[in-house]
All heavy atoms as a GROMACS GRO file, in nm:
protein
  491
    1MET      N    1   5.022   2.887 -27.283
    1MET     CA    2   5.019   2.736 -27.302
    1MET      C    3   4.959   2.719 -27.448
    1MET      O    4   4.857   2.767 -27.488
    1MET     CB    5   4.933   2.669 -27.205
    1MET     CG    6   4.946   2.528 -27.211
    1MET     SD    7   4.862   2.457 -27.065
    1MET     CE    8   4.841   2.287 -27.112
    2ILE      N    9   5.030   2.628 -27.525
    2ILE     CA   10   5.000   2.605 -27.666
    2ILE      C   11   4.917   2.473 -27.658
    2ILE      O   12   4.970   2.372 -27.603
    2ILE     CB   13   5.124   2.592 -27.751
    2ILE    CG1   14   5.184   2.733 -27.763
    2ILE    CG2   15   5.073   2.550 -27.891
    2ILE    CD1   16   5.317   2.733 -27.837
    3LYS      N   17   4.810   2.471 -27.723
    3LYS     CA   18   4.722   2.345 -27.735
    3LYS      C   19   4.777   2.243 -27.832
    3LYS      O   20   4.811   2.292 -27.947
    3LYS     CB   21   4.575   2.393 -27.769
    3LYS     CG   22   4.482   2.275 -27.764
    3LYS     CD   23   4.345   2.315 -27.776
    3LYS     CE   24   4.252   2.197 -27.770
    3LYS     NZ   25   4.109   2.247 -27.806
    4ASP      N   26   4.792   2.126 -27.809
    4ASP     CA   27   4.847   2.020 -27.898
    4ASP      C   28   4.735   1.966 -27.980
    4ASP      O   29   4.629   1.922 -27.934
    4ASP     CB   30   4.912   1.908 -27.812
    4ASP     CG   31   4.988   1.807 -27.895
    4ASP    OD1   32   5.014   1.850 -28.018
    4ASP    OD2   33   5.018   1.707 -27.852
    5ASP      N   34   4.754   1.962 -28.114
    5ASP     CA   35   4.650   1.912 -28.203
    5ASP      C   36   4.652   1.762 -28.225
    5ASP      O   37   4.566   1.696 -28.292
    5ASP     CB   38   4.660   1.982 -28.339
    5ASP     CG   39   4.625   2.123 -28.333
    5ASP    OD1   40   4.541   2.172 -28.246
    5ASP    OD2   41   4.663   2.210 -28.417
    6LYS      N   42   4.756   1.698 -28.172
    6LYS     CA   43   4.763   1.550 -28.195
    6LYS      C   44   4.650   1.480 -28.146
    6LYS      O   45   4.614   1.381 -28.209
    6LYS     CB   46   4.901   1.503 -28.132
    6LYS     CG   47   5.014   1.541 -28.218
    6LYS     CD   48   5.137   1.490 -28.159
    6LYS     CE   49   5.267   1.536 -28.233
    6LYS     NZ   50   5.399   1.485 -28.184
    7PRO      N   51   4.599   1.502 -28.022
    7PRO     CA   52   4.482   1.422 -27.978
    7PRO      C   53   4.366   1.433 -28.076
    7PRO      O   54   4.286   1.346 -28.107
    7PRO     CB   55   4.450   1.491 -27.841
    7PRO     CG   56   4.578   1.545 -27.795
    7PRO     CD   57   4.656   1.591 -27.914
    8LEU      N   58   4.346   1.549 -28.134
    8LEU     CA   59   4.231   1.575 -28.230
    8LEU      C   60   4.251   1.495 -28.348
    8LEU      O   61   4.163   1.437 -28.409
    8LEU     CB   62   4.210   1.714 -28.258
    8LEU     CG   63   4.168   1.809 -28.145
    8LEU    CD1   64   4.150   1.946 -28.177
    8LEU    CD2   65   4.041   1.757 -28.070
    9GLY      N   66   4.377   1.481 -28.389
    9GLY     CA   67   4.408   1.400 -28.520
    9GLY      C   68   4.370   1.252 -28.480
    9GLY      O   69   4.322   1.187 -28.572
   10PHE      N   70   4.405   1.204 -28.358
   10PHE     CA   71   4.363   1.072 -28.332
   10PHE      C   72   4.218   1.041 -28.334
   10PHE      O   73   4.162   0.942 -28.380
   10PHE     CB   74   4.423   1.032 -28.202
   10PHE     CG   75   4.571   1.007 -28.201
   10PHE    CD1   76   4.659   1.076 -28.115
   10PHE    CD2   77   4.628   0.921 -28.290
   10PHE    CE1   78   4.791   1.066 -28.114
   10PHE    CE2   79   4.770   0.896 -28.278
   10PHE     CZ   80   4.845   0.972 -28.200
   11VAL      N   81   4.147   1.137 -28.280
   11VAL     CA   82   3.998   1.133 -28.281
   11VAL      C   83   3.944   1.134 -28.423
   11VAL      O   84   3.865   1.049 -28.466
   11VAL     CB   85   3.943   1.251 -28.189
   11VAL    CG1   86   3.786   1.258 -28.212
   11VAL    CG2   87   3.980   1.243 -28.050
   12ASP      N   88   4.003   1.227 -28.502
   12ASP     CA   89   3.955   1.227 -28.640
   12ASP      C   90   3.984   1.105 -28.713
   12ASP      O   91   3.893   1.046 -28.795
   12ASP     CB   92   4.014   1.342 -28.719
   12ASP     CG   93   3.972   1.478 -28.668
   12ASP    OD1   94   3.855   1.478 -28.612
   12ASP    OD2   95   4.043   1.575 -28.691
   13ALA      N   96   4.098   1.037 -28.698
   13ALA     CA   97   4.132   0.911 -28.765
   13ALA      C   98   4.045   0.807 -28.709
   13ALA      O   99   3.997   0.723 -28.795
   13ALA     CB  100   4.273   0.870 -28.735
   14TYR      N  101   4.013   0.800 -28.581
   14TYR     CA  102   3.927   0.693 -28.524
   14TYR      C  103   3.786   0.704 -28.597
   14TYR      O  104   3.718   0.602 -28.628
   14TYR     CB  105   3.919   0.705 -28.379
   14TYR     CG  106   3.827   0.620 -28.308
   14TYR    CD1  107   3.862   0.475 -28.284
   14TYR    CD2  108   3.703   0.637 -28.262
   14TYR    CE1  109   3.778   0.390 -28.234
   14TYR    CE2  110   3.608   0.558 -28.219
   14TYR     CZ  111   3.653   0.425 -28.189
   14TYR     OH  112   3.560   0.336 -28.147
   15VAL      N  113   3.734   0.836 -28.595
   15VAL     CA  114   3.609   0.847 -28.640
   15VAL      C  115   3.595   0.815 -28.792
   15VAL      O  116   3.497   0.745 -28.836
   15VAL     CB  117   3.559   0.990 -28.629
   15VAL    CG1  118   3.421   1.020 -28.708
   15VAL    CG2  119   3.535   1.033 -28.473
   16LYS      N  120   3.701   0.853 -28.864
   16LYS     CA  121   3.706   0.815 -29.011
   16LYS      C  122   3.711   0.666 -29.026
   16LYS      O  123   3.642   0.613 -29.118
   16LYS     CB  124   3.832   0.877 -29.080
   16LYS     CG  125   3.837   0.865 -29.218
   16LYS     CD  126   3.964   0.931 -29.277
   16LYS     CE  127   3.922   1.054 -29.342
   16LYS     NZ  128   4.040   1.115 -29.420
   17GLU      N  129   3.787   0.592 -28.949
   17GLU     CA  130   3.794   0.442 -28.963
   17GLU      C  131   3.667   0.374 -28.925
   17GLU      O  132   3.640   0.264 -28.974
   17GLU     CB  133   3.911   0.397 -28.890
   17GLU     CG  134   4.054   0.433 -28.944
   17GLU     CD  135   4.172   0.398 -28.855
   17GLU    OE1  136   4.137   0.323 -28.759
   17GLU    OE2  137   4.279   0.432 -28.901
   18ASN      N  138   3.592   0.425 -28.828
   18ASN     CA  139   3.475   0.359 -28.766
   18ASN      C  140   3.345   0.407 -28.809
   18ASN      O  141   3.247   0.386 -28.744
   18ASN     CB  142   3.490   0.352 -28.606
   18ASN     CG  143   3.627   0.268 -28.572
   18ASN    OD1  144   3.637   0.154 -28.610
   18ASN    ND2  145   3.705   0.338 -28.501
   19THR      N  146   3.349   0.476 -28.911
   19THR     CA  147   3.218   0.532 -28.964
   19THR      C  148   3.161   0.444 -29.060
   19THR      O  149   3.229   0.402 -29.156
   19THR     CB  150   3.238   0.685 -29.021
   19THR    OG1  151   3.285   0.772 -28.914
   19THR    CG2  152   3.106   0.743 -29.061
   20THR      N  153   3.033   0.426 -29.058
   20THR     CA  154   2.970   0.345 -29.159
   20THR      C  155   2.869   0.433 -29.242
   20THR      O  156   2.821   0.529 -29.190
   20THR     CB  157   2.895   0.229 -29.092
   20THR    OG1  158   2.792   0.279 -29.010
   20THR    CG2  159   2.986   0.140 -29.029
   21GLU      N  160   2.835   0.385 -29.351
   21GLU     CA  161   2.751   0.453 -29.449
   21GLU      C  162   2.652   0.346 -29.502
   21GLU      O  163   2.678   0.243 -29.540
   21GLU     CB  164   2.822   0.523 -29.555
   21GLU     CG  165   2.743   0.597 -29.652
   21GLU     CD  166   2.818   0.666 -29.770
   21GLU    OE1  167   2.937   0.691 -29.743
   21GLU    OE2  168   2.767   0.687 -29.876
   22LEU      N  169   2.520   0.387 -29.503
   22LEU     CA  170   2.418   0.308 -29.555
   22LEU      C  171   2.411   0.320 -29.708
   22LEU      O  172   2.408   0.423 -29.762
   22LEU     CB  173   2.280   0.339 -29.493
   22LEU     CG  174   2.168   0.252 -29.527
   22LEU    CD1  175   2.184   0.106 -29.490
   22LEU    CD2  176   2.034   0.313 -29.477
   23VAL      N  177   2.419   0.209 -29.770
   23VAL     CA  178   2.410   0.203 -29.921
   23VAL      C  179   2.280   0.143 -29.966
   23VAL      O  180   2.251   0.030 -29.916
   23VAL     CB  181   2.536   0.138 -29.978
   23VAL    CG1  182   2.533   0.118 -30.127
   23VAL    CG2  183   2.663   0.187 -29.927
   24ASP      N  184   2.224   0.194 -30.054
   24ASP     CA  185   2.097   0.139 -30.102
   24ASP      C  186   2.111   0.112 -30.252
   24ASP      O  187   2.074   0.206 -30.342
   24ASP     CB  188   1.987   0.243 -30.082
   24ASP     CG  189   1.837   0.186 -30.121
   24ASP    OD1  190   1.846   0.069 -30.154
   24ASP    OD2  191   1.751   0.273 -30.123
   25PRO      N  192   2.161   0.002 -30.300
   25PRO     CA  193   2.186  -0.023 -30.432
   25PRO      C  194   2.054  -0.043 -30.513
   25PRO      O  195   2.063  -0.026 -30.646
   25PRO     CB  196   2.256  -0.158 -30.436
   25PRO     CG  197   2.217  -0.227 -30.313
   25PRO     CD  198   2.189  -0.121 -30.217
   26LEU      N  199   1.946  -0.069 -30.465
   26LEU     CA  200   1.819  -0.089 -30.537
   26LEU      C  201   1.738   0.035 -30.538
   26LEU      O  202   1.628   0.032 -30.596
   26LEU     CB  203   1.739  -0.209 -30.477
   26LEU     CG  204   1.819  -0.349 -30.473
   26LEU    CD1  205   1.725  -0.440 -30.396
   26LEU    CD2  206   1.836  -0.377 -30.610
   27ASP      N  207   1.779   0.143 -30.479
   27ASP     CA  208   1.707   0.266 -30.478
   27ASP      C  209   1.568   0.247 -30.411
   27ASP      O  210   1.465   0.283 -30.476
   27ASP     CB  211   1.695   0.341 -30.618
   27ASP     CG  212   1.824   0.387 -30.658
   27ASP    OD1  213   1.910   0.438 -30.578
   27ASP    OD2  214   1.855   0.396 -30.782
   28ILE      N  215   1.555   0.180 -30.304
   28ILE     CA  216   1.436   0.134 -30.244
   28ILE      C  217   1.358   0.268 -30.212
   28ILE      O  218   1.236   0.258 -30.229
   28ILE     CB  219   1.463   0.049 -30.129
   28ILE    CG1  220   1.520  -0.076 -30.152
   28ILE    CG2  221   1.331   0.027 -30.044
   28ILE    CD1  222   1.438  -0.171 -30.252
   29LYS      N  223   1.420   0.363 -30.157
   29LYS     CA  224   1.355   0.494 -30.118
   29LYS      C  225   1.269   0.555 -30.239
   29LYS      O  226   1.160   0.594 -30.209
   29LYS     CB  227   1.452   0.588 -30.061
   29LYS     CG  228   1.386   0.709 -30.000
   29LYS     CD  229   1.493   0.800 -29.933
   29LYS     CE  230   1.427   0.920 -29.869
   29LYS     NZ  231   1.527   1.008 -29.795
   30LYS      N  232   1.340   0.559 -30.350
   30LYS     CA  233   1.268   0.611 -30.474
   30LYS      C  234   1.148   0.533 -30.508
   30LYS      O  235   1.039   0.574 -30.546
   30LYS     CB  236   1.363   0.632 -30.592
   30LYS     CG  237   1.476   0.735 -30.573
   30LYS     CD  238   1.564   0.739 -30.688
   30LYS     CE  239   1.663   0.838 -30.665
   30LYS     NZ  240   1.767   0.838 -30.781
   31LYS      N  241   1.168   0.391 -30.498
   31LYS     CA  242   1.060   0.298 -30.535
   31LYS      C  243   0.944   0.318 -30.437
   31LYS      O  244   0.829   0.312 -30.475
   31LYS     CB  245   1.106   0.151 -30.536
   31LYS     CG  246   1.201   0.126 -30.653
   31LYS     CD  247   1.240  -0.027 -30.654
   31LYS     CE  248   1.333  -0.039 -30.769
   31LYS     NZ  249   1.401  -0.186 -30.785
   32ILE      N  250   0.971   0.330 -30.303
   32ILE     CA  251   0.868   0.353 -30.207
   32ILE      C  252   0.792   0.471 -30.234
   32ILE      O  253   0.670   0.475 -30.226
   32ILE     CB  254   0.928   0.340 -30.067
   32ILE    CG1  255   0.972   0.200 -30.024
   32ILE    CG2  256   0.831   0.390 -29.966
   32ILE    CD1  257   1.054   0.196 -29.902
   33GLU      N  258   0.877   0.585 -30.262
   33GLU     CA  259   0.796   0.714 -30.290
   33GLU      C  260   0.711   0.690 -30.415
   33GLU      O  261   0.593   0.743 -30.413
   33GLU     CB  262   0.901   0.816 -30.302
   33GLU     CG  263   0.978   0.868 -30.178
   33GLU     CD  264   1.097   0.956 -30.197
   33GLU    OE1  265   1.119   0.983 -30.320
   33GLU    OE2  266   1.151   0.997 -30.101
   34SER      N  267   0.759   0.626 -30.516
   34SER     CA  268   0.679   0.609 -30.644
   34SER      C  269   0.549   0.535 -30.601
   34SER      O  270   0.450   0.567 -30.657
   34SER     CB  271   0.764   0.545 -30.741
   34SER     OG  272   0.686   0.510 -30.850
   35LEU      N  273   0.561   0.421 -30.532
   35LEU     CA  274   0.447   0.347 -30.500
   35LEU      C  275   0.342   0.426 -30.417
   35LEU      O  276   0.221   0.408 -30.417
   35LEU     CB  277   0.488   0.217 -30.422
   35LEU     CG  278   0.558   0.114 -30.518
   35LEU    CD1  279   0.613   0.001 -30.439
   35LEU    CD2  280   0.464   0.056 -30.630
   36GLU      N  281   0.403   0.501 -30.316
   36GLU     CA  282   0.310   0.582 -30.228
   36GLU      C  283   0.233   0.685 -30.318
   36GLU      O  284   0.118   0.707 -30.280
   36GLU     CB  285   0.394   0.661 -30.119
   36GLU     CG  286   0.426   0.570 -30.013
   36GLU     CD  287   0.518   0.637 -29.912
   36GLU    OE1  288   0.567   0.750 -29.940
   36GLU    OE2  289   0.535   0.586 -29.796
   37GLU      N  290   0.306   0.745 -30.405
   37GLU     CA  291   0.246   0.840 -30.512
   37GLU      C  292   0.127   0.770 -30.588
   37GLU      O  293   0.017   0.822 -30.604
   37GLU     CB  294   0.347   0.901 -30.598
   37GLU     CG  295   0.279   1.017 -30.692
   37GLU     CD  296   0.391   1.084 -30.776
   37GLU    OE1  297   0.505   1.088 -30.734
   37GLU    OE2  298   0.354   1.117 -30.886
   38LYS      N  299   0.156   0.654 -30.641
   38LYS     CA  300   0.045   0.578 -30.719
   38LYS      C  301  -0.064   0.549 -30.626
   38LYS      O  302  -0.169   0.551 -30.675
   38LYS     CB  303   0.120   0.447 -30.778
   38LYS     CG  304   0.213   0.481 -30.897
   38LYS     CD  305   0.258   0.344 -30.947
   38LYS     CE  306   0.363   0.366 -31.062
   38LYS     NZ  307   0.415   0.241 -31.113
   39ASN      N  308  -0.037   0.505 -30.510
   39ASN     CA  309  -0.140   0.463 -30.412
   39ASN      C  310  -0.233   0.583 -30.383
   39ASN      O  311  -0.356   0.576 -30.380
   39ASN     CB  312  -0.071   0.412 -30.292
   39ASN     CG  313  -0.183   0.348 -30.196
   39ASN    OD1  314  -0.287   0.294 -30.234
   39ASN    ND2  315  -0.149   0.352 -30.054
   40ASN      N  316  -0.175   0.702 -30.355
   40ASN     CA  317  -0.252   0.823 -30.325
   40ASN      C  318  -0.338   0.863 -30.454
   40ASN      O  319  -0.450   0.898 -30.433
   40ASN     CB  320  -0.160   0.938 -30.286
   40ASN     CG  321  -0.094   0.914 -30.158
   40ASN    OD1  322  -0.142   0.836 -30.069
   40ASN    ND2  323   0.014   0.978 -30.137
   41THR      N  324  -0.286   0.854 -30.569
   41THR     CA  325  -0.360   0.878 -30.681
   41THR      C  326  -0.478   0.788 -30.706
   41THR      O  327  -0.582   0.826 -30.732
   41THR     CB  328  -0.264   0.874 -30.819
   41THR    OG1  329  -0.154   0.964 -30.802
   41THR    CG2  330  -0.337   0.906 -30.946
   42LEU      N  331  -0.456   0.662 -30.679
   42LEU     CA  332  -0.560   0.562 -30.696
   42LEU      C  333  -0.670   0.588 -30.586
   42LEU      O  334  -0.784   0.585 -30.618
   42LEU     CB  335  -0.506   0.428 -30.667
   42LEU     CG  336  -0.604   0.302 -30.664
   42LEU    CD1  337  -0.669   0.300 -30.799
   42LEU    CD2  338  -0.540   0.180 -30.629
   43LEU      N  339  -0.625   0.609 -30.460
   43LEU     CA  340  -0.732   0.641 -30.361
   43LEU      C  341  -0.806   0.768 -30.403
   43LEU      O  342  -0.930   0.776 -30.366
   43LEU     CB  343  -0.663   0.669 -30.225
   43LEU     CG  344  -0.606   0.540 -30.173
   43LEU    CD1  345  -0.521   0.570 -30.040
   43LEU    CD2  346  -0.712   0.434 -30.131
   44LYS      N  347  -0.742   0.871 -30.454
   44LYS     CA  348  -0.820   0.992 -30.494
   44LYS      C  349  -0.921   0.963 -30.610
   44LYS      O  350  -1.030   1.013 -30.602
   44LYS     CB  351  -0.725   1.093 -30.546
   44LYS     CG  352  -0.646   1.170 -30.438
   44LYS     CD  353  -0.542   1.272 -30.487
   44LYS     CE  354  -0.454   1.326 -30.375
   44LYS     NZ  355  -0.353   1.419 -30.426
   45GLU      N  356  -0.873   0.886 -30.705
   45GLU     CA  357  -0.969   0.844 -30.811
   45GLU      C  358  -1.081   0.756 -30.762
   45GLU      O  359  -1.198   0.784 -30.810
   45GLU     CB  360  -0.893   0.779 -30.910
   45GLU     CG  361  -0.788   0.850 -31.006
   45GLU     CD  362  -0.713   0.771 -31.099
   45GLU    OE1  363  -0.723   0.648 -31.108
   45GLU    OE2  364  -0.620   0.838 -31.168
   46LEU      N  365  -1.062   0.667 -30.674
   46LEU     CA  366  -1.160   0.580 -30.618
   46LEU      C  367  -1.260   0.668 -30.537
   46LEU      O  368  -1.380   0.650 -30.542
   46LEU     CB  369  -1.096   0.471 -30.539
   46LEU     CG  370  -1.029   0.358 -30.604
   46LEU    CD1  371  -0.966   0.261 -30.500
   46LEU    CD2  372  -1.123   0.273 -30.694
   47ASP      N  373  -1.208   0.765 -30.459
   47ASP     CA  374  -1.288   0.847 -30.380
   47ASP      C  375  -1.380   0.938 -30.469
   47ASP      O  376  -1.503   0.940 -30.439
   47ASP     CB  377  -1.200   0.947 -30.285
   47ASP     CG  378  -1.292   1.018 -30.202
   47ASP    OD1  379  -1.377   0.973 -30.139
   47ASP    OD2  380  -1.261   1.148 -30.188
   48THR      N  381  -1.325   0.991 -30.578
   48THR     CA  382  -1.409   1.056 -30.670
   48THR      C  383  -1.522   0.976 -30.746
   48THR      O  384  -1.636   1.013 -30.743
   48THR     CB  385  -1.320   1.115 -30.782
   48THR    OG1  386  -1.222   1.199 -30.729
   48THR    CG2  387  -1.395   1.193 -30.882
   49GLN      N  388  -1.474   0.851 -30.783
   49GLN     CA  389  -1.568   0.758 -30.840
   49GLN      C  390  -1.692   0.715 -30.752
   49GLN      O  391  -1.805   0.708 -30.777
   49GLN     CB  392  -1.512   0.627 -30.890
   49GLN     CG  393  -1.425   0.656 -31.005
   49GLN     CD  394  -1.503   0.702 -31.125
   49GLN    OE1  395  -1.609   0.661 -31.160
   49GLN    NE2  396  -1.457   0.795 -31.204
   50ILE      N  397  -1.657   0.704 -30.608
   50ILE     CA  398  -1.761   0.668 -30.514
   50ILE      C  399  -1.850   0.786 -30.492
   50ILE      O  400  -1.972   0.767 -30.478
   50ILE     CB  401  -1.683   0.620 -30.384
   50ILE    CG1  402  -1.616   0.491 -30.400
   50ILE    CG2  403  -1.792   0.617 -30.267
   50ILE    CD1  404  -1.535   0.451 -30.285
   51LYS      N  405  -1.800   0.908 -30.493
   51LYS     CA  406  -1.882   1.026 -30.476
   51LYS      C  407  -1.972   1.033 -30.601
   51LYS      O  408  -2.091   1.068 -30.575
   51LYS     CB  409  -1.810   1.156 -30.459
   51LYS     CG  410  -1.733   1.163 -30.333
   51LYS     CD  411  -1.637   1.296 -30.319
   51LYS     CE  412  -1.563   1.294 -30.175
   51LYS     NZ  413  -1.474   1.412 -30.173
   52VAL      N  414  -1.926   1.026 -30.714
   52VAL     CA  415  -2.011   1.023 -30.832
   52VAL      C  416  -2.121   0.924 -30.834
   52VAL      O  417  -2.235   0.944 -30.855
   52VAL     CB  418  -1.926   1.017 -30.961
   52VAL    CG1  419  -2.020   1.004 -31.080
   52VAL    CG2  420  -1.841   1.138 -30.977
   53SER      N  421  -2.083   0.795 -30.792
   53SER     CA  422  -2.175   0.681 -30.787
   53SER      C  423  -2.282   0.718 -30.677
   53SER      O  424  -2.401   0.688 -30.716
   53SER     CB  425  -2.103   0.558 -30.750
   53SER     OG  426  -2.192   0.446 -30.729
   54ASN      N  427  -2.239   0.767 -30.570
   54ASN     CA  428  -2.342   0.795 -30.462
   54ASN      C  429  -2.430   0.917 -30.501
   54ASN      O  430  -2.534   0.913 -30.450
   54ASN     CB  431  -2.281   0.822 -30.335
   54ASN     CG  432  -2.211   0.695 -30.275
   54ASN    OD1  433  -2.249   0.586 -30.310
   54ASN    ND2  434  -2.119   0.709 -30.185
   55ALA      N  435  -2.389   1.002 -30.579
   55ALA     CA  436  -2.472   1.114 -30.605
   55ALA      C  437  -2.558   1.096 -30.730
   55ALA      O  438  -2.648   1.181 -30.752
   55ALA     CB  439  -2.387   1.232 -30.642
   56THR      N  440  -2.542   0.983 -30.809
   56THR     CA  441  -2.617   0.962 -30.924
   56THR      C  442  -2.737   0.878 -30.889
   56THR      O  443  -2.739   0.773 -30.820
   56THR     CB  444  -2.521   0.893 -31.029
   56THR    OG1  445  -2.406   0.962 -31.066
   56THR    CG2  446  -2.612   0.870 -31.160
   57THR      N  447  -2.851   0.936 -30.942
   57THR     CA  448  -2.977   0.857 -30.917
   57THR      C  449  -3.024   0.822 -31.062
   57THR      O  450  -3.039   0.912 -31.140
   57THR     CB  451  -3.077   0.943 -30.843
   57THR    OG1  452  -3.032   0.988 -30.724
   57THR    CG2  453  -3.210   0.867 -30.826
   58LEU      N  454  -3.064   0.692 -31.076
   58LEU     CA  455  -3.107   0.652 -31.210
   58LEU      C  456  -3.254   0.618 -31.194
   58LEU      O  457  -3.292   0.559 -31.104
   58LEU     CB  458  -3.031   0.530 -31.280
   58LEU     CG  459  -2.884   0.541 -31.279
   58LEU    CD1  460  -2.819   0.403 -31.325
   58LEU    CD2  461  -2.861   0.646 -31.390
   59ILE      N  462  -3.336   0.668 -31.271
   59ILE     CA  463  -3.475   0.638 -31.279
   59ILE      C  464  -3.512   0.558 -31.404
   59ILE      O  465  -3.492   0.611 -31.506
   59ILE     CB  466  -3.563   0.779 -31.263
   59ILE    CG1  467  -3.524   0.850 -31.138
   59ILE    CG2  468  -3.709   0.736 -31.266
   59ILE    CD1  469  -3.589   0.982 -31.118
   60GLU      N  470  -3.567   0.453 -31.386
   60GLU     CA  471  -3.615   0.367 -31.505
   60GLU      C  472  -3.765   0.387 -31.520
   60GLU      O  473  -3.838   0.357 -31.425
   60GLU     CB  474  -3.571   0.225 -31.491
   60GLU     CG  475  -3.425   0.206 -31.500
   60GLU     CD  476  -3.380   0.058 -31.492
   60GLU    OE1  477  -3.459  -0.031 -31.539
   60GLU    OE2  478  -3.275   0.035 -31.455
   61ILE      N  479  -3.810   0.414 -31.638
   61ILE     CA  480  -3.949   0.418 -31.672
   61ILE      C  481  -3.983   0.295 -31.748
   61ILE      O  482  -3.930   0.282 -31.850
   61ILE     CB  483  -3.990   0.542 -31.732
   61ILE    CG1  484  -3.949   0.670 -31.648
   61ILE    CG2  485  -4.138   0.550 -31.767
   61ILE    CD1  486  -3.976   0.806 -31.706
   62ALA      N  487  -4.078   0.218 -31.700
   62ALA     CA  488  -4.112   0.087 -31.774
   62ALA      C  489  -4.247   0.096 -31.832
   62ALA      O  490  -4.330   0.166 -31.802
   62ALA     CB  491  -4.102  -0.028 -31.666
   0.00000   0.00000   0.00000
């Protein structure tokens, strides 16, 4: 028995006609990644400054 390829053609055509694609014209994903990177850098810098501030003791002699 020979398999008929016509039903598969209909399925392929249906899938092709009814498939959607998400378009991101503003490149939001890249902007979000950039902002997350800046946020992480800021948090690291703040953490370092807090550690230095907490570890520093100033003695004033009057």
